[in-house]
C-alpha positions as CSV (number, residue, x, y, z in Angstrom):
1,M,84.1,108.9,100.7
2,L,87.5,108.6,98.5
3,T,87.6,111.3,95.7
4,Q,87.9,110.3,91.9
5,I,91.6,111.5,92.4
6,E,92.3,109.3,95.4
7,L,90.6,106.4,93.9
8,N,92.8,106.5,90.9
9,H,95.8,106.4,93.3
10,L,94.4,103.6,95.2
11,A,94.1,101.5,92.0
12,D,97.6,102.1,90.5
13,F,98.9,101.4,94.6
14,M,96.5,98.4,94.3
15,L,98.3,97.0,91.3
16,E,101.8,98.5,91.2
17,V,102.9,97.9,94.9
18,V,100.1,95.5,96.5
19,D,100.4,92.7,93.5
20,C,103.8,92.9,93.3
21,D,105.0,93.1,96.9
22,A,106.2,89.8,98.7
23,D,104.6,91.4,101.9
24,Y,101.1,91.3,100.5
25,E,101.1,88.1,99.5
26,E,98.1,87.2,101.9
27,D,94.5,86.7,100.1
28,E,93.5,89.0,103.3
29,F,95.4,91.8,104.8
30,C,95.4,94.9,105.8
31,V,97.2,97.9,105.1
32,N,97.9,101.5,105.6
33,W,97.2,103.9,102.9
34,N,96.9,107.8,102.3
35,G,96.1,108.2,106.0
36,H,93.3,105.5,105.5
37,R,93.3,101.8,107.5
38,L,92.3,99.4,104.6
39,Y,91.1,95.8,104.9
40,V,91.7,94.2,101.1
41,E,90.9,90.8,99.8
42,R,92.6,89.4,96.8
43,Y,90.3,88.0,94.0
44,L,91.7,86.5,90.7
45,T,89.7,89.3,89.0
46,H,89.9,92.0,91.7
47,F,90.2,93.6,94.9
48,R,87.8,94.2,97.9
49,V,88.6,97.1,99.9
50,E,86.9,97.8,102.9
51,I,87.6,101.1,104.3
52,S,87.5,100.9,108.0
53,H,86.2,104.1,109.1
54,E,83.6,104.0,106.0
55,D,80.9,101.8,105.1
56,D,81.8,101.7,101.6
57,C,83.3,98.6,99.8
58,L,85.3,99.3,96.7
59,E,86.0,96.5,93.9
60,I,89.1,97.6,91.7
61,P,89.7,95.2,89.0
62,R,92.9,93.4,88.3
63,H,94.6,93.8,85.0
């Protein structure tokens, strides 16, 4: 499980990098972040993030 600090950094990464970078223009993609392989689905209101080696799924709001 990610720590709260890692979750905050992930949210920043999703909003500042992924949402603004042409490399991530698809609505479904994988990304390596901080040693984790993430599967991401982009929705109008949030990102749905699955961490490949864990069963957890996160929803990160898009502002």
